[in-house]
TORKOL-755800 format. One line per field, with one value per residue (C-alpha): residue number from 1; x, y, z. Coordinates in steps of 0.2 Angstrom, whole numbers, plus 5000, padded with zeros to 4 digits. Example, Ala and Ser with C-alpha at 12.3 -4.5 7.8 and 13.67 -1.06 7.14 Angstrom:
BEGIN
n [1 / 2]
xx [5062 / 5068]
yy [4978 / 4995]
zz [5039 / 5036]
***
This chain:
BEGIN
n [1 / 2 / 3 / 4 / 5 / 6 / 7 / 8 / 9 / 10 / 11 / 12 / 13 / 14 / 15 / 16 / 17 / 18 / 19 / 20 / 21 / 22 / 23 / 24 / 25 / 26 / 27 / 28 / 29 / 30 / 31 / 32 / 33 / 34 / 35 / 36 / 37 / 38 / 39 / 40 / 41 / 42 / 43 / 44 / 45 / 46 / 47 / 48 / 49 / 50 / 51 / 52 / 53 / 54 / 55 / 56 / 57 / 58 / 59 / 60 / 61 / 62 / 63 / 64 / 65 / 66 / 67 / 68 / 69 / 70 / 71 / 72 / 73 / 74 / 75 / 76 / 77 / 78 / 79 / 80 / 81 / 82 / 83 / 84 / 85 / 86 / 87 / 88 / 89 / 90 / 91 / 92 / 93 / 94 / 95 / 96 / 97 / 98 / 99 / 100 / 101 / 102 / 103 / 104 / 105 / 106 / 107 / 108 / 109 / 110 / 111 / 112 / 113 / 114 / 115 / 116 / 117 / 118 / 119 / 120 / 121 / 122 / 123 / 124 / 125 / 126 / 127 / 128 / 129 / 130 / 131 / 132 / 133 / 134 / 135 / 136 / 137 / 138 / 139 / 140 / 141 / 142 / 143 / 144 / 145 / 146 / 147 / 148 / 149 / 150 / 151 / 152 / 153 / 154 / 155 / 156 / 157 / 158 / 159 / 160 / 161 / 162 / 163 / 164 / 165 / 166 / 167 / 168 / 169 / 170 / 171 / 172 / 173 / 174 / 175 / 176 / 177 / 178 / 179 / 180 / 181 / 182 / 183 / 184 / 185 / 186 / 187 / 188 / 189 / 190 / 191 / 192 / 193 / 194 / 195 / 196 / 197 / 198 / 199 / 200 / 201 / 202 / 203 / 204 / 205 / 206 / 207 / 208 / 209 / 210 / 211 / 212 / 213 / 214 / 215 / 216 / 217 / 218 / 219 / 220 / 221 / 222 / 223 / 224 / 225 / 226 / 227 / 228 / 229 / 230 / 231 / 232 / 233 / 234 / 235 / 236 / 237 / 238 / 239 / 240 / 241 / 242 / 243 / 244 / 245 / 246 / 247 / 248 / 249 / 250 / 251 / 252 / 253 / 254 / 255 / 256 / 257 / 258 / 259 / 260 / 261 / 262 / 263 / 264 / 265 / 266 / 267 / 268 / 269 / 270 / 271 / 272 / 273 / 274 / 275 / 276 / 277 / 278 / 279 / 280 / 281 / 282 / 283 / 284 / 285 / 286 / 287 / 288 / 289 / 290 / 291 / 292 / 293 / 294 / 295 / 296 / 297 / 298 / 299 / 300 / 301 / 302 / 303 / 304 / 305 / 306 / 307 / 308 / 309 / 310 / 311 / 312 / 313 / 314 / 315 / 316 / 317 / 318 / 319 / 320 / 321 / 322 / 323 / 324 / 325 / 326 / 327 / 328 / 329 / 330 / 331 / 332 / 333 / 334 / 335 / 336 / 337 / 338 / 339 / 340 / 341 / 342 / 343 / 344 / 345 / 346 / 347 / 348 / 349 / 350 / 351 / 352 / 353 / 354 / 355 / 356 / 357 / 358 / 359 / 360 / 361 / 362 / 363 / 364 / 365 / 366 / 367 / 368 / 369 / 370 / 371 / 372 / 373 / 374 / 375 / 376 / 377 / 378 / 379 / 380 / 381 / 382 / 383 / 384 / 385 / 386 / 387 / 388 / 389 / 390 / 391 / 392 / 393 / 394 / 395 / 396 / 397 / 398 / 399 / 400 / 401 / 402 / 403 / 404 / 405 / 406 / 407 / 408 / 409 / 410 / 411 / 412 / 413 / 414 / 415 / 416 / 417 / 418 / 419 / 420 / 421 / 422 / 423 / 424 / 425 / 426 / 427 / 428 / 429 / 430 / 431 / 432 / 433 / 434 / 435 / 436 / 437 / 438 / 439 / 440 / 441 / 442 / 443 / 444 / 445 / 446 / 447 / 448 / 449 / 450 / 451 / 452 / 453 / 454 / 455 / 456 / 457 / 458]
xx [4759 / 4769 / 4784 / 4795 / 4791 / 4792 / 4810 / 4814 / 4809 / 4818 / 4834 / 4833 / 4835 / 4854 / 4867 / 4881 / 4880 / 4881 / 4896 / 4905 / 4902 / 4909 / 4925 / 4926 / 4923 / 4938 / 4950 / 4945 / 4942 / 4927 / 4934 / 4934 / 4916 / 4911 / 4917 / 4905 / 4900 / 4886 / 4869 / 4866 / 4850 / 4841 / 4825 / 4823 / 4806 / 4802 / 4786 / 4779 / 4766 / 4752 / 4749 / 4760 / 4752 / 4756 / 4750 / 4765 / 4777 / 4777 / 4768 / 4763 / 4772 / 4764 / 4754 / 4738 / 4739 / 4748 / 4734 / 4721 / 4733 / 4733 / 4715 / 4711 / 4723 / 4720 / 4730 / 4742 / 4748 / 4766 / 4773 / 4779 / 4796 / 4799 / 4797 / 4813 / 4810 / 4812 / 4822 / 4814 / 4823 / 4814 / 4798 / 4791 / 4773 / 4774 / 4782 / 4783 / 4793 / 4797 / 4794 / 4808 / 4816 / 4819 / 4835 / 4845 / 4830 / 4828 / 4846 / 4844 / 4828 / 4837 / 4852 / 4840 / 4841 / 4824 / 4807 / 4789 / 4775 / 4758 / 4742 / 4745 / 4737 / 4726 / 4714 / 4706 / 4702 / 4700 / 4684 / 4676 / 4669 / 4651 / 4655 / 4662 / 4648 / 4636 / 4645 / 4658 / 4665 / 4673 / 4686 / 4697 / 4689 / 4693 / 4695 / 4703 / 4706 / 4725 / 4726 / 4716 / 4725 / 4742 / 4740 / 4731 / 4745 / 4757 / 4748 / 4736 / 4723 / 4707 / 4712 / 4726 / 4736 / 4754 / 4763 / 4768 / 4787 / 4785 / 4778 / 4790 / 4805 / 4798 / 4802 / 4821 / 4826 / 4836 / 4846 / 4858 / 4872 / 4870 / 4853 / 4854 / 4853 / 4837 / 4838 / 4823 / 4828 / 4819 / 4824 / 4806 / 4796 / 4780 / 4778 / 4764 / 4776 / 4785 / 4771 / 4771 / 4782 / 4799 / 4812 / 4816 / 4830 / 4827 / 4842 / 4841 / 4853 / 4850 / 4836 / 4846 / 4845 / 4856 / 4872 / 4873 / 4891 / 4899 / 4915 / 4914 / 4924 / 4926 / 4915 / 4896 / 4885 / 4876 / 4858 / 4865 / 4873 / 4857 / 4847 / 4860 / 4859 / 4840 / 4838 / 4851 / 4841 / 4831 / 4812 / 4800 / 4788 / 4792 / 4786 / 4798 / 4813 / 4807 / 4806 / 4822 / 4831 / 4824 / 4830 / 4848 / 4847 / 4842 / 4856 / 4868 / 4861 / 4861 / 4880 / 4884 / 4874 / 4881 / 4899 / 4895 / 4886 / 4900 / 4914 / 4918 / 4906 / 4912 / 4909 / 4913 / 4895 / 4890 / 4870 / 4859 / 4856 / 4838 / 4827 / 4825 / 4844 / 4849 / 4838 / 4845 / 4863 / 4860 / 4853 / 4869 / 4879 / 4869 / 4871 / 4890 / 4891 / 4879 / 4893 / 4896 / 4879 / 4877 / 4867 / 4877 / 4861 / 4846 / 4842 / 4825 / 4823 / 4810 / 4811 / 4797 / 4794 / 4783 / 4770 / 4759 / 4771 / 4765 / 4747 / 4744 / 4728 / 4737 / 4752 / 4754 / 4767 / 4779 / 4778 / 4779 / 4793 / 4803 / 4799 / 4803 / 4818 / 4824 / 4819 / 4828 / 4844 / 4842 / 4838 / 4852 / 4864 / 4859 / 4862 / 4878 / 4883 / 4876 / 4888 / 4902 / 4899 / 4898 / 4880 / 4870 / 4863 / 4858 / 4848 / 4831 / 4823 / 4805 / 4793 / 4774 / 4761 / 4744 / 4735 / 4737 / 4728 / 4713 / 4717 / 4706 / 4712 / 4706 / 4710 / 4729 / 4730 / 4724 / 4712 / 4714 / 4713 / 4715 / 4728 / 4745 / 4764 / 4779 / 4797 / 4808 / 4827 / 4842 / 4854 / 4843 / 4828 / 4822 / 4823 / 4819 / 4802 / 4783 / 4775 / 4756 / 4747 / 4748 / 4730 / 4724 / 4725 / 4706 / 4692 / 4676 / 4683 / 4670 / 4680 / 4693 / 4685 / 4678 / 4665 / 4668 / 4654 / 4640 / 4635 / 4629 / 4643 / 4660 / 4671 / 4688 / 4700 / 4701 / 4706 / 4703 / 4721 / 4723 / 4737 / 4736 / 4749 / 4749 / 4755 / 4768 / 4774 / 4775 / 4786 / 4798 / 4797 / 4799 / 4816 / 4820 / 4819 / 4800 / 4793 / 4776 / 4769 / 4773 / 4768 / 4749 / 4753 / 4762 / 4751 / 4733 / 4724 / 4737 / 4726 / 4713 / 4723 / 4728 / 4745 / 4756 / 4772 / 4773 / 4790 / 4800 / 4813 / 4821]
yy [4891 / 4876 / 4870 / 4872 / 4890 / 4894 / 4886 / 4896 / 4913 / 4909 / 4906 / 4921 / 4931 / 4927 / 4915 / 4919 / 4937 / 4940 / 4950 / 4936 / 4925 / 4939 / 4938 / 4920 / 4922 / 4936 / 4925 / 4907 / 4913 / 4910 / 4894 / 4886 / 4890 / 4879 / 4863 / 4848 / 4844 / 4833 / 4827 / 4840 / 4841 / 4855 / 4856 / 4868 / 4872 / 4880 / 4886 / 4888 / 4902 / 4900 / 4882 / 4872 / 4862 / 4843 / 4835 / 4842 / 4840 / 4822 / 4812 / 4794 / 4787 / 4769 / 4770 / 4768 / 4779 / 4792 / 4792 / 4795 / 4809 / 4817 / 4815 / 4824 / 4837 / 4842 / 4857 / 4857 / 4839 / 4837 / 4827 / 4809 / 4811 / 4827 / 4817 / 4812 / 4794 / 4789 / 4774 / 4768 / 4761 / 4745 / 4740 / 4751 / 4759 / 4761 / 4771 / 4790 / 4804 / 4822 / 4838 / 4841 / 4855 / 4844 / 4837 / 4839 / 4833 / 4818 / 4814 / 4815 / 4805 / 4791 / 4792 / 4789 / 4807 / 4814 / 4806 / 4812 / 4813 / 4811 / 4821 / 4829 / 4843 / 4852 / 4842 / 4840 / 4822 / 4808 / 4814 / 4811 / 4824 / 4820 / 4821 / 4838 / 4844 / 4838 / 4846 / 4859 / 4860 / 4843 / 4853 / 4868 / 4884 / 4895 / 4881 / 4886 / 4903 / 4907 / 4917 / 4906 / 4891 / 4898 / 4903 / 4885 / 4875 / 4885 / 4884 / 4868 / 4876 / 4885 / 4901 / 4913 / 4908 / 4900 / 4892 / 4874 / 4880 / 4890 / 4875 / 4863 / 4876 / 4878 / 4860 / 4862 / 4879 / 4871 / 4859 / 4873 / 4879 / 4897 / 4903 / 4921 / 4918 / 4911 / 4895 / 4898 / 4908 / 4914 / 4924 / 4932 / 4943 / 4939 / 4920 / 4911 / 4896 / 4905 / 4916 / 4915 / 4918 / 4911 / 4923 / 4922 / 4930 / 4936 / 4933 / 4947 / 4960 / 4976 / 4969 / 4969 / 4988 / 4991 / 4984 / 4967 / 4963 / 4974 / 4967 / 4962 / 4977 / 4994 / 5010 / 5008 / 5018 / 5032 / 5025 / 5008 / 5019 / 5029 / 5014 / 5007 / 5021 / 5022 / 5003 / 5006 / 5020 / 5013 / 5018 / 5018 / 5006 / 4988 / 4985 / 4999 / 4990 / 4973 / 4980 / 4989 / 4972 / 4964 / 4978 / 4977 / 4957 / 4960 / 4971 / 4961 / 4945 / 4956 / 4961 / 4942 / 4936 / 4950 / 4945 / 4927 / 4932 / 4945 / 4932 / 4919 / 4906 / 4888 / 4881 / 4883 / 4878 / 4892 / 4895 / 4902 / 4921 / 4918 / 4923 / 4905 / 4902 / 4916 / 4912 / 4894 / 4901 / 4912 / 4896 / 4887 / 4899 / 4899 / 4879 / 4881 / 4894 / 4883 / 4883 / 4902 / 4904 / 4893 / 4881 / 4865 / 4853 / 4861 / 4874 / 4876 / 4887 / 4894 / 4899 / 4906 / 4909 / 4924 / 4934 / 4919 / 4914 / 4897 / 4902 / 4896 / 4903 / 4906 / 4902 / 4887 / 4877 / 4893 / 4898 / 4882 / 4877 / 4894 / 4891 / 4874 / 4876 / 4888 / 4877 / 4862 / 4873 / 4880 / 4864 / 4855 / 4867 / 4867 / 4848 / 4850 / 4863 / 4852 / 4838 / 4851 / 4855 / 4837 / 4839 / 4831 / 4817 / 4830 / 4842 / 4838 / 4850 / 4849 / 4859 / 4863 / 4874 / 4880 / 4868 / 4859 / 4863 / 4855 / 4843 / 4851 / 4865 / 4884 / 4893 / 4889 / 4887 / 4876 / 4882 / 4881 / 4863 / 4854 / 4840 / 4843 / 4835 / 4838 / 4834 / 4829 / 4830 / 4825 / 4811 / 4804 / 4803 / 4786 / 4792 / 4785 / 4782 / 4788 / 4790 / 4790 / 4783 / 4794 / 4796 / 4793 / 4809 / 4808 / 4820 / 4814 / 4801 / 4800 / 4796 / 4810 / 4823 / 4838 / 4847 / 4865 / 4877 / 4864 / 4846 / 4842 / 4847 / 4855 / 4840 / 4847 / 4837 / 4846 / 4831 / 4829 / 4825 / 4807 / 4812 / 4827 / 4841 / 4836 / 4818 / 4826 / 4839 / 4826 / 4813 / 4827 / 4832 / 4814 / 4814 / 4831 / 4824 / 4828 / 4815 / 4807 / 4814 / 4831 / 4828 / 4831 / 4848 / 4853 / 4845 / 4847 / 4836 / 4822 / 4810 / 4810 / 4799 / 4782 / 4784 / 4796 / 4793 / 4791 / 4783 / 4793 / 4797 / 4785]
zz [4856 / 4854 / 4865 / 4849 / 4846 / 4866 / 4865 / 4849 / 4857 / 4873 / 4862 / 4853 / 4869 / 4870 / 4863 / 4850 / 4843 / 4823 / 4827 / 4836 / 4821 / 4809 / 4820 / 4817 / 4798 / 4798 / 4807 / 4800 / 4782 / 4771 / 4763 / 4780 / 4783 / 4769 / 4777 / 4780 / 4798 / 4805 / 4800 / 4788 / 4777 / 4767 / 4757 / 4743 / 4737 / 4720 / 4717 / 4699 / 4701 / 4688 / 4688 / 4676 / 4663 / 4669 / 4652 / 4642 / 4655 / 4656 / 4641 / 4638 / 4623 / 4621 / 4605 / 4612 / 4627 / 4615 / 4603 / 4618 / 4623 / 4606 / 4603 / 4620 / 4619 / 4601 / 4595 / 4612 / 4609 / 4607 / 4593 / 4599 / 4590 / 4600 / 4617 / 4628 / 4633 / 4651 / 4658 / 4673 / 4689 / 4693 / 4687 / 4673 / 4673 / 4655 / 4641 / 4645 / 4639 / 4646 / 4637 / 4624 / 4634 / 4649 / 4644 / 4660 / 4671 / 4660 / 4663 / 4682 / 4680 / 4670 / 4684 / 4697 / 4705 / 4701 / 4704 / 4696 / 4708 / 4698 / 4700 / 4717 / 4723 / 4737 / 4747 / 4762 / 4760 / 4747 / 4736 / 4720 / 4708 / 4713 / 4732 / 4729 / 4718 / 4731 / 4746 / 4740 / 4759 / 4755 / 4745 / 4748 / 4746 / 4731 / 4718 / 4702 / 4709 / 4707 / 4723 / 4735 / 4729 / 4729 / 4748 / 4751 / 4744 / 4754 / 4771 / 4768 / 4778 / 4770 / 4780 / 4777 / 4792 / 4795 / 4779 / 4781 / 4779 / 4794 / 4804 / 4798 / 4802 / 4820 / 4823 / 4819 / 4826 / 4840 / 4827 / 4822 / 4832 / 4827 / 4834 / 4828 / 4809 / 4804 / 4796 / 4784 / 4768 / 4753 / 4737 / 4735 / 4747 / 4757 / 4752 / 4762 / 4763 / 4776 / 4784 / 4803 / 4818 / 4813 / 4807 / 4788 / 4778 / 4761 / 4750 / 4737 / 4733 / 4742 / 4751 / 4767 / 4772 / 4757 / 4764 / 4755 / 4751 / 4765 / 4773 / 4791 / 4796 / 4790 / 4788 / 4787 / 4776 / 4786 / 4784 / 4794 / 4806 / 4809 / 4812 / 4823 / 4834 / 4835 / 4839 / 4853 / 4861 / 4876 / 4878 / 4891 / 4882 / 4882 / 4864 / 4858 / 4866 / 4858 / 4841 / 4844 / 4848 / 4833 / 4822 / 4829 / 4826 / 4808 / 4805 / 4812 / 4802 / 4787 / 4789 / 4791 / 4777 / 4766 / 4770 / 4764 / 4748 / 4744 / 4744 / 4730 / 4727 / 4734 / 4718 / 4699 / 4691 / 4680 / 4683 / 4668 / 4669 / 4672 / 4687 / 4693 / 4688 / 4698 / 4714 / 4714 / 4713 / 4729 / 4738 / 4732 / 4740 / 4757 / 4756 / 4754 / 4769 / 4780 / 4794 / 4792 / 4795 / 4809 / 4799 / 4801 / 4803 / 4794 / 4780 / 4773 / 4756 / 4745 / 4727 / 4716 / 4697 / 4699 / 4689 / 4686 / 4673 / 4672 / 4668 / 4650 / 4645 / 4627 / 4618 / 4629 / 4618 / 4615 / 4633 / 4642 / 4630 / 4636 / 4655 / 4655 / 4648 / 4660 / 4674 / 4667 / 4665 / 4683 / 4691 / 4682 / 4688 / 4705 / 4706 / 4699 / 4712 / 4726 / 4720 / 4719 / 4737 / 4741 / 4748 / 4735 / 4745 / 4759 / 4748 / 4741 / 4729 / 4725 / 4713 / 4715 / 4709 / 4714 / 4703 / 4687 / 4671 / 4659 / 4647 / 4634 / 4625 / 4628 / 4612 / 4611 / 4630 / 4644 / 4658 / 4677 / 4683 / 4700 / 4702 / 4694 / 4693 / 4703 / 4702 / 4718 / 4715 / 4725 / 4729 / 4742 / 4731 / 4725 / 4708 / 4691 / 4697 / 4697 / 4713 / 4712 / 4696 / 4680 / 4675 / 4656 / 4648 / 4644 / 4646 / 4655 / 4667 / 4680 / 4695 / 4691 / 4680 / 4689 / 4678 / 4678 / 4681 / 4679 / 4684 / 4666 / 4655 / 4653 / 4657 / 4651 / 4661 / 4678 / 4687 / 4705 / 4714 / 4720 / 4730 / 4742 / 4746 / 4763 / 4759 / 4748 / 4759 / 4774 / 4764 / 4762 / 4780 / 4787 / 4778 / 4784 / 4802 / 4807 / 4819 / 4814 / 4831 / 4825 / 4807 / 4810 / 4817 / 4802 / 4788 / 4796 / 4783 / 4783 / 4795 / 4783 / 4771 / 4772 / 4767 / 4776 / 4766 / 4748 / 4748 / 4736 / 4750 / 4762]
***
């Protein structure tokens, strides 16, 4: 057990109670809880479940490169006229355009508040296709399998162990003044990203014992009162008493969180009425209530587009058009809300999927690939730039294209990543405040890569 985790468990045994915090809320008023203090930073993860197709998310526009893209993508190719041209900060890597539905993210990119990370994915170490074919142990287990790669991308180990969000959070539990309310928050249940010993709050209506929205004082539902009485009952077994203590803390946490989320949001930005839009709205409220929750230094959030929505085996053009439109509206609104709260430079939002997709069409969709493309958004981001080389959209490149199912054929554009998820996560974590000494514990494959910091954050 690490020192940070031992320290965390020790801290949870005492400190400020949730009810004390509720009293402070009642007398100070929620509006005062939204004041800014100290060295505050938050990371917001958006997981695009299913494997987003990178090749139509960002497209080369220079004539020769676009013709190569169009030839290799076939019926999946977007028209050149539909693309949203990008304006780069500093040296340009070429002419590129965003998918036509990414209007808000294109604006943020052109303003230097959004960066693109190219050909990033799950890797144990730098490899070539032939090396993996000769020795599959050089690659993460379960390549091209949704579940195994979803878990792997969120824990970065070939076993179903702790998530890297959990490992990262363990290093910062001592930063916040409120020890009781967990700093890690998710809007979906059972995400591998937070799997482990660190407590996590789920920000969903009615998920907290059905009491979301209750005022800090007043009558409580019978179910809540019953649980309170059971949790307060002493038992001869140490394990039962420990469980009761955790239940009591969870109920106190629920009431605090419910109080915060039943109040008026501290921003006027209107979020789209979509799943991802409402998830990011809840996270924005938690950002505004960071002091009420005792999170005046660090917060870590997880959102997810579920149901393998980004698994584009069919109807790629229409389905991705809808999903990227929803993502664009939600992320644009979220950035606007952080600007209203005055924390746009302190909040970094990032996307990733379990894998990318093949260049070559599979009917009217694309198949499971390997390397993908991620967005990083925020006022601190060195935006208007690409990080990692955008590869030619061309099937059969010997150093990149991993032949599916056989050595001799089936080159379909399933590119091996040239940037690892460990490097990607470590760059985010470094900005968050993780020391280089602790980075190898949080990102277990990082030492296998020469570049530890991709440079998209200061």
